[in-house]
C-alpha angles and dihedrals in degrees: 000000000000114000125207119245127014094333123119126241120267132207109209115202117186124210100201094093087066088059090050091053092049092050089054092049093049088051134198133260120267089264094042127103120225107218112232121232113241124194122211132175114244126208133183116231144176110220095207132014094202141039140157115244128213092269094057099257116144102219121202121188122217099169132011109182119183134175117210143139148208113026114211124195117204130207132189124231133019133272096227107047094156098044104051123237112012125226089248093054091045094059102030093085090071102025100044126031115240114258118240119240114269111234117221104358136069097260134104133072135119119353104239101153136045151171107201127197143073119289133194111180146153106236091205091066094051095223125192113252099192140269120311124208116218131179117228112275148096108296123205109162150032130206135185141165126239118224139187115262110243129226091242089057086076138061092213140010112301136176088234092070110116091006130108095211143008122190122194126187150105133277122205131192124168104321095334124101128184131187111221142186124197116199115196129194124194118251116270091249091049131267125253135170110218127181106016110169117267116163114182138126106220118206133170114283094021117149116200138140116228122211120198094212132192120201124209090199115062104236094196103049120109129214090300129044139050106334100176136029089246099049114138096028119121100194092195089067098053114114108241087344092290128129110188120184089210087068105022096044134249100298094114092040088059094040095055089057095051107117093218089077095053133072140153108238117200128214 
C-alpha cells in the first residue's frame, strides 16, 4: 500500500486465509454448511472534513493522520447450529483473538473476518488499506488497535513519530481564524476501538467496498453530551495553536477510541 506524504510503503499480509484452509480441512458434518471466504477491498475514510463544536468554532480538517493495526470484523451466531461446535469456533480461540463486548450498540460477537497489518494513513485522502477476508455471516461490528508510529515509518523527522494521531486544520469563529495541530498519544495501557458499527450480511460471490469511516459528529449522542469530536476545545486558548495530549491530558486519546465515531460504510 502506498501512503501519501513522507511515509514508507507497506505490504500487508493477512493470516485469515490460513484459518479458512484449516476450516476446510477439519470439515463439516453432512448437514453442516462450510462458510465461504469472501474478499472485499477496505478503505479508510473521514466522513466530514468540517464541523462546529460546542463553543461555536467552525473546525476544518486538512490532515488527519492515524496509526493503527489489525482490523477485525465480528459476526453474531454460528454456522452449525444443529451440529454443535463448528470447526471455525473450535480453532478461533488460538487463530483469532476474541472480540470484546460492544457497550451500548448491537455490535460484537465472534471475529470471523480480518485485515491484518500495520497502517499509517491520512483519513482525508481515503486511502485503500488492503483486501479483507470475511467468512459468510451477518456482521455487526469492527475492532482495531491503535499503535505508535515508528521512526522507521518515515523518510525524515516528523511530528507523528511516537504518536497514534496528528490532526491539522483551521478553526474559525466570528472574524477570527486559528491554525491548529492536535497531537495524540495512545493510552499507557494501549488504545483500542471495539464495537464500531458494521451491518452487512456477507454471502459467497458478494462484491462490496468497505470504508472504515470516522465521523466528526457523534451520530449517537442525544440532546446532551459530546456532539462533535472537538467539543470542549477553545481554539483561541491553544498555545501556538497546539494541543498535545502529553501536556493537556488523555481526553483526546480516549475520545479517538470511542466506538460512536467509527463505522464500516458499505458500497
